[in-house]
N, C-alpha and C positions, 0 to 999 in steps of 0.2 A: 944640718942635725935636725932642724925643728920641721923641715918639709917631710924629711924622711918619718920623722914621729908621725906627723899629722897624717900622712899615706897611710901609715900602719894602722893607726887608730881608725882611719875610715875604713879599711879593708877588714878590720877585726868585726867594726859595727856591721857592715854588710853581710858578712859572714853568719853573723850572730842572728840577725834579722831574719834573713833567708833561711838558716837552718830552724829557727822557730817555727816560720810559717810552714816549712815542708813537714814538719813533725806533725801539725795539726791535720795532715792529710790533703792539703791544698795543693796538690801538684795541679800544673795548668789545665789539663783535661781531664782531671779525676771526674767531675761532675760537668758534663757537657749540655748542662741547661741551666740557665738563668732567669730571673725575673720572678715576678709574683703573679697576682691576678690581675693585676693592671697597672699602666703607665702613669707618670704624673710629669707636669712640666713647670718651670719658672719657680727658683730659690723663693720663699715666704709667701708665695701666692698659692703654689700646690693645686695647679689644676689637672683635673684628670684627663687621661688620653683616651679615645675609645681603642680597644685592642681587637683586631680580627673585622674580616669584611662586614660583618652582620651589624657589629655596634657601630663603625663608621656610617653604614647607611642609616642606621637608626638617628644617629646625630647630625644628619644632614651633609657629611663630607660626600665630595664628587669623586669619583673614580675616572681616570682620565684615559687610559690606554685599554685597547679591545683585546690585544694580542699579550700573553705573559711574556714578561721579559725574563730570560735565565738566570741574571744576576739578581734582580729586584723584584720580580713579579709585577704587582700591580700597582700604581701609585694614588693617593687621594689626598685632596687639600680641601681646606676650609670653604675657600672661596669657588666658586665653579670656574673661574677664569683660570686658576692656576696659584701658584705661590704670589703673594702680595707683599707691600711694605707691611702691612699690620698684620697679616696672617702668614707670615713666612714658612711655617713649618709644613713638612711633608711626611705621610706616613704610607707605609708600603704593606701588601698582604701578598700570601701565596693563592695559587688557583684554588686551594683548598680551604681557603679563607682565614688562615691563621696569621698573626703577625710577621712581616718580614723585613723590617727594618724603619729607619726614622731618617730625616735629611731636614735642612734649613738652607734657607736662601739669605746670603751676605750681600748689603748694598754697599757699593763704593762711593756713592755721593761724590762722582767726579775723581776720586781717587783709588787706589788699587785696594779690593775688599780683603785680599789676603797678601803677605809678603809674596815676593817674586820666588824664593825657596820653597814656600807651602803650596804654590797654585797646582802641583802635580797631585795633590791630594782631592781636589775639586773634581766634581764629576764633568767631563769635556761635553757629553752628548745626556743630558739629563732628559727623563722621560715627559717631564712637563716644565714649563720655565723657559728662561731667557737662554740662547744658545750662542756660543762665541761672541759673549759681551763683557770685554773687559773691565765693567763697572759693576758687575754681578758674579758671585761665587755661590756655587751648590755643593753643598757637603751632605754625603748620603752615607748611612751606615747600615750595612746589610745584617740580618738577623740569623740568615741562615743561608745554605748554599748547596748545590746540586740539584739533583731530580725534584727534591720536594718542593722546589719554587713552583713549578709550571706542571707537576704531574696529576694534580688535584688529590692527590693524597695528604692525609695529616699524621702528625706524630703526638708524642706525649710532652714535648716541650712547651713550657709556658709561653716565653717568648720566642725563644730559639735556642741554638746552640755554638752560635760563632757571634762575632762582631767583627767586621769587615769595613774598612773606611773605603770608599772609592771602588766598590766591587768590579764595576765595569770599565776600570781603567788601571792604573798604577796603584793596586791594592796595598793596603796594610792592615795586619789581623792586629786587632785589640785583646789583650789577655783577659781571660774570664777570671783568673785567681791573680792574687797581689804576688804570689809566689812566681809567676810567670813574669809579670811586670819588671820585678825586681831583678831577674835573671838576664832579661833584656835592657836594663838600663835606665828604666824610667826613674826619675828623680821623687824621693818621697816629700810631700808637703803636709799640710796641716790638716787636721781632722774637724769636721763640722757635724753638728747634731744633723740627724735626718741625710746627709750626704755620706758621711765615711772619711777615708782617709785619701787625700789627692794623689796622684800620680802624674808627674808632668814629662813630657819628653823632647828634649833638646835636640834637633837632628842634626847637628853640628857636632855634638859631643860623643861621649862613651863614658860607660860606668856610671851611669846616673848622674854625672856632671852637669853643670848649668852655665852656659855662656854669657847670661843675662843681656842678650840681643832679642829683642821681640821678633826680628826676621826668622830666628831661629825654633820658635816654640811652634811643636806641632799643635794644630789647630783642633784636636779632638783631646780632651783631658779625661783621664778616668778616675772613679771614686771606689774604693772597695771599704767593705765592711764585714769584719770577721773573716778575712782573706779572701772573700768573693766579690764579684764585680756588683755595684750596687747602682750606680750613675754615671753619666758622663755630661761634660758641658762642651758645647761649641765655642771657639773664643776668636774673635778679631780685634784688632786695633781701630776699627773705624766703629764710632758710635752708631748703634744701631736704635736707640731710643729717641721717640719724638718729643715726649714732655714727660721727665724723670716722674715714676710713681703713678702717673695718670695714663700715659700712652707709651708703653714699653715695648709694644709690637711683638709680644711674646718672647723677648729677651728678658735678664733681669732688669727688676725695676728701675734702676740707674746705672749709666755708665761708670765704670770703675777709674779711679786715679791709679797713678802708678802705684802709690803706696797702699792703696785698698787691694788692688791686684796682689801685691805681696802678702796680705793676709792670708792668702790661700797658700802659701810657704811657711816655713819653720827657719828660714836662712836669714839671719840677720843681715846679711850683704845684698839681699835680694834688692834689684833695681834693674829697668830695663832701659836699654839704649834704643836708638833708632824707632821711636815711636812718633807715627803721625795721625792725622786726623783730628777729631773733636773729643774724643773719649776719654782717654786714650782707648781702654778696653770695654766691649761689650761680651758678655756671657750668656749662653742659653742652656740652662739644665734639663737633662731628661733622666728621670727616675723610673727604675726598671721594677720597683714595687713600692708599698707603701713605706712613705720616710719616716713615719713616728716611731717606731720600734728601733731605728738606727740612732744609737748614742754613742759617742766619743767614751774613751775609758777614763775613769775617775782619777786616775794617776797622771794624766795629763793635765797641764796648766793652760786655761784659755784667757786670751786677750780679750775677748768679747763672752761675757757671762749673761746678759739680758737683751732681749728677750728668749734667746736660746743661746746653747755654747758652741764657740766658734773661734776657729783660728787656735786651736787646741794643739799643743806641743809637748815634746818634753820637756820639764823645768828649767834644763841648763840651756835650752835654746829659744825660749818665749821670746817672740819679736814684737 
């Protein structure tokens, strides 16, 4: 009886949450345009990322391919040699010079940089960087698709109109709206000022459930503010940080322990088994607009209140 009641309450809460979002007009493709005037990276450091070919060239980034790729366009890196340990990020542009995507390189340090079940989301043949190296995983997210990539035309979309993980292979579309994420069963996490509300996908479960096995966590996490996509972060169970707070290699300032990773959730039973490496978690945030106006609902209770509000959850489930 207890299980049945719990399941009923969960379904009721799920339906109420989805209904509330749908009533705000946030159907998944109601507004196929996301982002603001610029991108940022790295939680608490908020480094602006160049958007578009002109800005990338002005900031000294290097464009690598001369032939436009139909799924990713042109790839740029900060280091002329390609993605490196200290500068692993890649940015993409269309033939017309607009933003076309973002990616990062994950190093394994002698271990697999991704769990076996999540390797299919890594780019098998990247436009720049290591190919067929079991110690290196490259995750790419495209912002556009179709003729706009290589036609030379431009459109009115700020960043783009879609988010596609691994567009050159086993592609998965991320939701531009939280309503879409709910319908697909992305698990609701905590809200952070600057980020919004986290949504996680356990690739072994359904209906928003979590197995709490690290091997099943999809390596790209979404964050929503007022129902619309605000940011993503890349996740790995291998520590990517050389020196905490000093040499983070464009990842968050320090690797997260298991309890620290669980601050992103509102589940009192949060824990992850099957962890390997030295981290055990490294995360790298990419923000699609200025982070400063993004503030969590004041009705939420936050376990972190200074110097910003974070790990904010409904009062009955604060972790």
